[in-house]
C-alpha positions in Angstrom: -17.7 81.4 32.7 -18.9 80.3 35.8 -18.9 76.9 37.5 -22.1 75.6 36.1 -20.9 76.6 32.3 -17.7 74.6 33.3 -19.6 71.6 34.7 -21.9 71.7 31.2 -18.8 71.5 29.2 -17.3 68.5 31.2 -20.6 66.8 31.1 -21.1 67.2 27.2 -17.7 65.7 26.9 -17.8 62.6 28.9 -21.7 61.6 28.5 -20.9 59.8 25.8 -18.3 58.0 27.1 -20.0 57.0 30.3 -23.2 55.6 28.3 -21.0 53.5 26.1 -19.4 52.2 29.1 -22.8 51.6 30.7 -24.2 49.7 27.6 -20.9 47.7 27.4 -21.4 46.5 31.0 -25.1 45.5 30.2 -27.5 46.1 27.4 -30.0 48.8 28.5 -33.3 50.8 28.0 -33.2 54.6 27.3 -35.0 55.4 30.6 -32.7 52.8 32.5 -30.0 54.9 31.3 -31.2 58.2 32.4 -31.9 56.7 35.6 -28.6 55.5 36.3 -27.2 58.6 35.4 -29.3 60.5 37.8 -27.2 58.8 40.5 -24.3 61.0 39.4 -25.4 64.7 39.5 -22.9 65.9 37.2 -23.8 63.2 34.5 -27.6 63.5 35.0 -29.3 64.3 31.9 -33.0 64.5 30.5 -34.4 62.5 27.6 -34.1 65.5 25.1 -30.2 64.9 25.6 -29.8 61.0 25.8 -32.2 60.1 23.1 -30.4 62.1 20.4 -27.2 61.0 21.4 -28.4 57.1 21.3 -29.7 58.0 17.7 -26.2 59.1 16.5 -24.3 56.2 18.4 -26.9 54.0 16.3 -26.2 56.0 13.1 -22.3 55.4 13.8 -22.8 52.0 14.3 -21.2 51.9 17.8 -24.6 50.6 19.3 -27.1 48.3 18.1 -30.6 48.3 19.3 -33.5 45.5 19.9 -36.8 45.3 21.3 -37.6 43.2 24.0 -40.9 42.1 25.9 -41.3 43.5 29.2 -41.8 40.8 31.9 -44.5 42.8 33.8 -46.9 43.0 30.8 -45.5 46.6 30.0 -45.0 47.5 26.4 -41.8 46.1 24.9 -38.5 48.3 25.4 -35.8 49.2 23.1 -32.5 48.1 24.1 -29.0 49.1 23.5 -26.1 47.0 23.0 -22.4 48.1 21.9 -21.4 46.7 18.7 -17.7 45.4 17.9 -17.1 48.9 16.5 -18.2 50.6 19.6 -16.1 48.5 21.6 -13.0 49.3 19.6 -14.4 53.2 19.9 -14.6 52.4 23.8 -11.0 51.1 23.8 -9.7 54.2 22.1 -11.6 56.4 24.4 -10.6 54.8 27.4 -6.8 55.3 26.6 -7.6 58.9 25.8 -9.7 59.6 29.0 -6.4 57.9 31.0 -4.0 60.1 29.2 -6.2 63.0 30.2 -6.4 61.9 33.9 -2.8 61.4 34.2 -2.1 64.7 32.5 -4.4 66.4 35.2 -3.0 64.7 38.2 0.6 65.5 36.9 -0.2 69.2 36.8 -2.0 69.1 40.0 0.9 67.5 41.6 -0.3 64.4 42.6 
């Protein structure tokens, strides 16, 4: 395995968590999520990754969606927001994430 394969594995495991955290902070539409993730190269993802993930999160009822008219006269956008079930999921994920980071820091000797 090379470093790109390893980074891909990390990304796969954390992208869902990061998207939920972003949507929890502020309801967002798909392109906005993609654009925000592009600021962080290790999390950058294309539409063919993000939209199926959003559909799965909708199906699992961790997020909800609604259409909102655009102020600029553009077509309406589909916004995503975290549900109560999603907030519980984020709390559980956050605890596991903290446990993982603590273990890694301990192993590294930090």
